[in-house]
C-alpha positions in Angstrom: 47.1 27.3 215.5 50.2 25.2 216.4 53.0 26.7 218.3 56.7 26.1 217.2 59.1 25.7 220.1 62.9 26.2 219.3 65.3 24.1 221.3 68.5 26.1 222.2 70.6 22.9 222.4 69.8 22.0 218.8 71.0 25.3 217.5 74.3 24.9 219.3 74.8 21.4 217.8 74.2 22.7 214.3 76.7 25.5 214.7 79.3 22.9 215.9 78.8 20.7 212.9 79.3 23.7 210.5 82.5 24.7 212.3 83.9 21.2 212.1 83.1 21.0 208.4 84.8 24.4 207.8 87.9 23.3 209.8 88.1 20.0 207.8 87.7 21.9 204.5 90.5 24.4 205.5 92.8 21.5 206.5 92.2 19.7 203.2 92.9 22.9 201.2 96.1 23.4 203.2 97.2 19.9 202.5 96.4 20.3 198.8 98.3 23.6 198.6 101.2 22.0 200.4 101.2 19.0 198.0 101.1 21.3 194.9 103.9 23.4 196.3 106.1 20.3 196.9 105.3 19.0 193.4 106.1 22.3 191.8 109.4 22.5 193.8 110.3 19.0 192.6 109.4 19.7 189.0 111.3 22.9 189.1 114.3 21.2 190.6 114.3 18.5 188.0 114.1 21.1 185.2 116.9 23.0 186.7 119.1 19.9 187.1 118.1 18.4 183.8 118.2 21.5 181.6 119.8 24.5 183.2 122.4 23.2 185.6 124.4 21.5 182.8 124.2 22.9 179.3 125.3 19.8 177.5 122.9 17.6 179.4 120.2 20.2 178.9 120.6 19.9 175.2 120.3 16.1 175.5 117.1 16.5 177.5 115.6 18.7 174.8 116.9 16.5 172.0 115.1 13.5 173.5 111.9 15.0 172.3 113.1 15.7 168.7 113.4 13.2 165.9 116.8 11.7 165.3 116.8 13.1 161.8 114.8 16.0 160.4 112.0 15.5 158.0 112.6 16.4 154.4 109.7 18.2 152.6 109.4 19.5 149.1 109.2 23.3 148.4 105.4 23.2 149.1 105.7 21.3 152.4 104.8 17.8 151.0 106.6 15.2 153.2 109.3 13.2 151.3 111.3 11.6 154.2 110.3 11.1 157.8 111.6 9.5 161.0 108.9 7.6 163.0 108.2 4.6 165.1 107.7 1.6 162.9 106.8 -2.0 163.7 109.2 -4.9 162.9 108.5 -8.6 163.1 111.1 -10.8 164.7 111.3 -14.4 165.9 112.9 -16.0 168.9 113.1 -19.7 167.7 113.6 -21.2 171.1 110.1 -20.0 172.1 108.2 -21.2 169.1 105.3 -23.6 169.9 104.0 -24.3 166.4 105.3 -26.2 163.4 108.0 -24.0 161.8 107.1 -25.3 158.3 103.4 -24.5 158.7 104.4 -21.1 160.2 106.7 -20.3 157.3 103.9 -21.1 154.9 101.5 -18.7 156.7 104.2 -16.0 157.0 104.9 -16.3 153.2 101.2 -15.6 152.6 101.5 -12.4 154.7 104.9 -11.4 153.2 104.7 -12.8 149.6 108.0 -11.1 148.6 109.8 -13.2 151.2 110.7 -16.7 150.1 109.2 -19.4 152.2 112.6 -21.2 152.5 114.2 -18.1 153.8 111.5 -17.7 156.5 111.8 -21.3 157.5 115.6 -21.0 157.9 115.1 -18.1 160.3 112.3 -19.9 162.2 114.5 -23.0 162.7 117.8 -21.1 163.4 119.2 -20.4 166.8 119.6 -16.6 167.0 116.9 -14.0 167.4 116.2 -12.7 163.9 114.1 -10.2 162.0 111.4 -11.6 159.8 110.4 -8.2 158.4 111.5 -4.7 159.2 109.2 -1.7 158.4 106.2 -4.0 158.5 102.8 -2.5 157.6 100.2 -2.3 160.4 97.9 -4.7 158.6 100.9 -7.2 158.3 101.6 -6.9 162.0 98.0 -7.6 162.8 98.0 -10.6 160.5 101.1 -12.1 162.1 99.8 -11.4 165.6 96.6 -13.3 164.8 98.7 -16.4 164.3 99.0 -16.5 168.1 102.7 -17.6 168.1 104.4 -16.6 171.3 107.9 -16.9 169.8 107.2 -14.0 167.4 107.8 -10.5 168.7 106.9 -7.0 167.5 109.7 -4.6 168.4 109.0 -0.9 167.7 112.0 1.0 166.2 112.9 4.3 164.8 112.8 4.0 161.0 113.5 6.4 158.2 110.5 6.2 155.9 109.9 7.6 152.4 106.1 8.1 152.1 106.2 8.9 148.3 108.1 5.6 147.7 110.0 5.9 144.4 109.2 9.5 143.8 112.4 11.6 143.6 114.3 8.6 145.0 117.6 9.6 143.4 117.3 13.1 144.8 116.4 12.0 148.3 118.8 9.1 148.5 118.6 7.1 151.7 119.9 7.0 155.3 120.9 3.5 156.5 119.7 4.3 160.0 118.0 7.5 161.4 121.1 8.3 163.4 123.7 7.4 160.8 125.2 9.2 157.9 123.0 9.5 154.8 123.8 6.9 152.2 123.3 9.1 149.1 121.3 12.0 147.7 120.0 14.8 150.0 120.3 12.4 153.0 124.1 12.4 152.5 124.6 15.9 151.1 122.8 17.6 154.0 123.5 15.0 156.7 124.9 17.7 159.0 121.7 19.8 158.7 119.4 16.9 159.1 121.0 15.7 162.3 121.8 19.1 163.9 120.0 19.1 167.3 119.3 22.8 167.0 117.6 22.3 163.6 116.3 18.8 163.3 113.0 19.7 164.8 112.2 21.8 161.7 111.6 20.1 158.4 114.2 20.7 155.7 112.6 22.1 152.6 114.3 21.2 149.3 113.9 22.8 145.9 111.9 19.9 144.4 108.2 20.3 143.5 106.7 16.9 144.0 103.9 17.7 141.5 106.4 18.6 138.8 108.6 15.6 139.7 105.7 13.2 139.3 104.8 14.6 135.9 108.4 14.4 134.7 108.9 10.8 135.9 105.6 9.5 134.5 106.2 11.0 131.0 109.8 9.8 130.9 108.8 6.3 132.0 106.0 6.1 129.4 108.4 7.1 126.6 111.1 4.7 127.8 108.6 1.9 127.6 107.3 3.1 124.2 110.8 3.3 122.8 112.0 0.1 124.5 114.9 2.2 125.8 117.5 1.1 128.2 116.9 4.1 130.5 115.6 7.7 130.6 116.2 10.9 132.6 115.4 14.5 132.9 116.1 17.7 134.8 113.9 20.8 135.3 115.8 23.9 136.6 114.7 27.3 137.6 116.6 29.3 134.9 117.3 32.2 137.1 118.1 30.7 140.5 119.5 27.3 139.6 117.0 25.5 141.8 116.3 21.9 140.8 112.5 21.7 140.5 112.6 18.1 139.3 115.3 15.5 138.6 114.6 12.0 137.4 116.7 8.9 136.5 114.9 5.8 135.3 115.0 2.9 136.3 114.0 4.0 139.8 114.4 2.4 143.2 112.4 2.4 146.4 114.5 3.7 149.3 112.2 1.8 151.7 113.5 -1.5 150.3 117.2 -1.1 150.0 118.0 -4.7 150.5 116.9 -5.3 146.9 119.9 -3.5 145.6 122.7 -4.7 148.0 126.1 -5.4 146.5 125.4 -3.9 143.1 127.7 -1.2 141.5 126.3 2.0 140.1 126.4 0.7 136.5 124.5 -2.4 137.6 121.9 -0.8 139.9 119.0 1.6 139.7 120.7 3.4 142.6 122.8 5.3 140.0 121.6 8.8 139.3 122.3 9.1 135.6 121.7 12.9 135.7 124.8 13.6 137.8 126.8 10.4 137.7 126.8 9.4 134.1 128.8 11.3 131.4 127.6 11.4 127.8 128.7 12.9 124.6 125.5 15.0 124.2 126.0 15.9 120.5 124.2 18.7 118.8 122.9 20.3 122.0 126.5 21.8 122.2 126.0 23.8 118.9 124.1 26.8 120.4 126.7 27.1 123.1 129.6 27.1 120.6 127.9 29.5 118.2 126.9 31.7 121.2 130.6 31.9 122.1 131.5 32.7 118.5 129.1 35.6 118.5 130.7 37.0 121.7 134.1 36.6 120.2 133.2 38.5 117.1 133.6 35.5 114.8 129.9 35.4 114.0 128.9 39.0 113.3 125.9 38.5 111.0 123.1 36.0 111.0 123.1 36.1 107.2 126.8 35.2 106.7 127.0 31.9 104.8 129.3 28.9 105.3 130.2 26.1 103.0 128.2 22.9 103.8 128.3 21.5 100.3 130.6 18.5 101.3 132.1 16.8 104.4 135.3 18.1 106.0 138.4 15.9 106.2 140.6 16.9 109.1 143.1 15.0 111.2 141.9 11.6 110.0 138.3 12.5 110.8 135.5 13.0 108.4 133.0 15.6 109.6 129.6 15.2 107.8 126.0 16.2 108.3 123.3 13.6 109.2 120.9 15.3 106.9 123.1 17.1 104.4 121.7 20.2 102.6 124.6 20.2 100.0 124.7 24.0 100.0 125.9 27.1 101.8 124.1 27.8 105.1 123.8 30.8 107.3 123.7 30.7 111.1 119.9 30.2 111.6 119.9 27.5 109.0 122.9 25.9 110.7 121.0 25.4 113.9 117.6 24.7 112.3 119.2 21.9 110.1 121.7 21.0 112.8 124.8 21.2 110.6 128.0 19.6 112.0 130.0 21.0 109.1 129.2 24.6 109.6 129.5 24.4 113.4 132.9 22.9 112.9 133.9 25.6 110.4 132.9 28.3 112.9 134.8 26.7 115.7 137.9 26.3 113.4 137.7 30.0 112.7 137.4 30.8 116.4 140.2 28.6 117.6 140.6 26.3 120.6 141.1 28.9 123.4 137.7 30.5 123.4 135.9 27.2 123.4 138.1 25.9 126.3 137.4 29.1 128.2 133.7 28.7 127.6 133.5 25.1 128.7 135.6 25.7 131.8 133.4 28.7 132.8 130.4 26.3 132.4 132.1 23.8 134.8 132.5 21.1 132.2 135.9 20.2 133.6 134.6 20.0 137.1 132.2 17.7 139.0 128.5 18.3 138.3 127.5 21.7 139.9 125.2 20.6 142.8 125.5 19.6 146.4 125.1 15.9 145.9 128.2 13.8 146.8 127.6 11.2 144.1 128.4 13.4 141.1 130.9 13.0 138.3 133.2 15.5 136.4 133.1 15.9 132.7 135.5 13.9 130.5 137.9 16.5 129.1 139.8 16.0 125.9 143.4 14.9 126.4 144.6 17.2 123.7 143.0 20.2 121.8 144.2 20.0 118.3 142.4 21.4 115.3 140.2 18.3 114.9 139.2 18.3 118.6 138.3 22.0 118.5 136.0 21.3 115.5 134.3 18.1 116.9 133.7 19.3 120.5 131.9 22.3 119.1 129.1 19.9 118.1 129.3 17.7 121.2 131.7 14.9 120.2 135.0 14.2 121.9 133.8 15.7 125.2 131.5 14.2 127.7 129.5 15.8 130.5 126.5 14.9 132.8 123.0 16.0 131.8 123.0 18.4 134.7 126.1 20.2 133.3 124.2 20.8 130.1 121.0 22.0 131.9 123.0 24.6 133.9 124.7 25.7 130.7 121.4 26.2 129.0 120.1 28.2 131.9 123.0 30.6 131.4 122.4 30.6 127.6 118.8 31.9 128.0 118.7 33.9 131.3 120.8 36.8 130.1 124.1 35.1 130.2 124.7 34.3 134.0 125.9 30.9 135.0 124.8 29.7 138.5 125.4 26.3 140.1 122.4 24.1 140.5 121.0 23.7 144.0 118.7 21.4 145.9 118.0 24.0 148.5 114.8 26.0 148.4 116.1 29.4 147.8 114.5 32.3 149.7 114.1 35.7 148.0 117.3 37.6 147.9 119.5 34.5 148.4 120.1 33.6 144.8 123.8 32.9 144.0 125.5 35.8 142.3 127.0 33.5 139.6 129.3 34.7 136.8 128.8 35.9 133.3 129.5 33.5 130.4 127.5 35.1 127.6 126.7 38.7 126.9 123.1 39.8 127.4 122.8 40.5 123.7 124.0 37.1 122.7 121.6 35.5 125.2 118.7 37.5 123.6 119.7 36.3 120.1 120.0 32.7 121.3 116.5 32.8 122.7 115.3 33.7 119.2 117.4 31.0 117.6 116.3 28.3 120.0 112.7 29.3 119.5 113.2 29.1 115.8 114.5 25.5 116.1 111.3 24.5 117.7 109.0 26.4 115.4 110.7 25.6 112.2 113.5 23.0 112.8 114.3 19.7 114.3 112.6 20.6 117.6 109.0 20.8 116.2 107.8 17.9 118.2 108.5 19.8 121.4 106.3 22.7 120.5 103.8 22.9 123.3 101.3 25.4 122.0 101.2 28.7 123.9 104.2 27.9 126.0 106.9 29.3 123.7 109.3 26.5 124.0 112.8 26.8 122.5 115.5 24.2 122.5 117.9 22.0 120.6 118.0 18.3 119.7 121.1 16.1 120.2 121.6 12.5 119.0 125.0 11.0 119.7 126.3 7.5 119.2 127.8 5.9 122.3 131.6 5.6 122.2 133.2 2.1 122.3 136.6 0.7 121.9 137.9 1.7 118.4 135.2 4.2 117.7 131.4 4.6 118.1 128.6 2.1 118.3 126.1 3.1 115.6 123.3 1.0 117.1 123.5 2.7 120.5 122.2 6.3 120.7 121.8 8.8 123.5 119.1 11.3 122.5 118.7 14.6 124.3 116.5 17.7 124.0 117.7 20.7 126.0 115.0 23.4 126.2 113.6 26.4 128.1 110.2 28.0 128.4 108.6 30.5 127.9 111.3 31.9 125.6 110.1 35.5 125.7 110.9 35.4 129.5 112.6 32.1 130.3 111.8 30.7 133.7 112.5 27.0 133.4 115.0 24.8 131.7 113.7 21.4 130.7 116.1 18.6 129.6 115.0 15.1 128.7 117.1 12.2 127.4 116.6 8.6 126.2 119.3 6.0 126.6 119.4 3.7 123.6 115.9 4.1 122.2 114.8 1.6 119.7 112.2 3.5 117.8 108.6 2.2 117.1 105.8 2.4 114.6 104.8 5.9 115.7 108.3 7.2 115.0 108.6 5.1 111.8 111.5 3.3 113.4 113.5 6.5 113.8 115.5 6.9 117.0 116.8 10.5 116.9 116.1 13.1 119.5 113.5 14.8 117.4 111.4 11.6 117.6 112.3 10.3 121.1 113.4 13.1 123.5 111.7 16.2 122.2 108.1 14.9 122.4 108.6 14.3 126.1 109.4 18.0 126.6 106.1 18.9 124.9 104.0 16.6 127.2 105.9 17.6 130.3 105.6 21.4 129.6 101.9 21.1 129.0 101.4 19.3 132.3 103.7 21.4 134.5 103.1 24.9 133.1 99.9 25.5 135.0 101.4 24.0 138.2 104.2 26.6 137.9 101.9 29.5 137.2 102.5 29.6 133.5 99.4 29.5 131.4 99.4 28.9 127.6 99.1 32.1 125.6 99.2 31.9 121.8 99.1 35.7 121.5 102.6 36.0 122.9 105.9 34.7 121.4 109.5 35.6 120.8 109.9 37.9 117.8 111.8 36.0 115.2 110.5 38.0 112.2 114.0 39.2 111.4 115.4 35.6 111.2 112.6 33.7 109.4 113.4 35.3 106.0 116.9 33.8 106.3 115.6 30.3 106.0 115.8 29.1 102.4 112.7 27.5 101.1 112.3 25.4 98.0 110.0 26.5 95.2 106.3 26.1 96.0 107.1 26.0 99.7 105.0 28.3 101.9 
């Protein structure tokens, strides 16, 4: 058996090595703790000096981490406007090494919307110049692949609109992220969007991008089908005044504003026709005027008949019906057949003061009721003689924006309360109080009458089955020097749904429709504007939580017997 001999000196050496290692470890830990302590002290000091020592400078330090302008989102959080780092492409001509003509040709292939001659001029000029701002990543990569050292790629803060033309007139544009908004929400809420305390939070507006898309696509399709000059529409929450959608066609792309530089509103798609253009909106005024007559006690019975056998001559004007019935008409028949003659007689009996009071209470003498800065006031009659009182009752001789009319119809169907339209997303309990313009009883009766117009009158083409649409057509000739232009119509359909419990107002209009084979060449609202409402309601109803139900409807059983029917008619 082998014997193991332990050397005392070896044990002492081992213990010394362990002690040295422990001392080194402790010293290293001490240095690490000292380093962390000094680092923490420096960071704390910097935070104190940069944030707490000076309030104003502290705000600046925090603001440096925030976007220069708050994002804009729709009511469901879909991004509509954002500020982000974007690539630009620029040239420093003095550093170019390649042939400018060949380079201009290649750049034109990458940016086909830029003229080759314009690019060549920039490449051969003296100053540093942008070749493209807001360039797409794939465009930047293609330019970089050219290997030209004289081309630079600066990154800049840019305001981008990811949905492109969607709701462009609502959003507007901001010339620079730090600047004042140029139009739309960007201008109206510029203070909120640039507030350092709030710009870190997205600004939610009332628009529903799904509904907006449906409205725009249906309006555009009808404008093309009718070869119209333009089209527009508004969808309002009937009870809060929130604008769920607003469209004006032609549209524009806020990402490419250079395309519209130097053009006036009347020449450019930048003009929002729903709040900037004033129109005589014709027969859509009739329910408003008759509603006022009911509240005034002038119309006391739906069965009372008025003479519509012949036109009225008054003050040098001849008031006639487009589709004369040549008989006496009661109130439901007046609206179903859209009689100018009877509406004028009722207004004449009522007198000018009640109509003036109604139209003022609806804001027709003020700028369009919304936060947008680019909004117009109605064109108020210069005098209110007997002829004016009779003609404005059916929408001639007074001009308002389509938004004025949409807000008026909201009051007509929601129980009688007028509220201004708003682009803010309203929280529960924050709905504007508004003011009463129609009695609750009159509003209830008008819901019946408007539903009757769609089920049995000129609005049949708007009848989206199961959605209980009610509304009124309006077709008006455009005024011109010396009278009216019979070949230029503005057609409108103002409506609401579902009429047994109105939630949304839907207004559509066509500017100078030409008619087509499907409309037999007819250009009136019943053929051009009302069908758009039908298609829009069918698309947006489910989006808004309203499902079609043909078992429900407004009870118009007491009014239907008042409609005269020819022999043999069911």
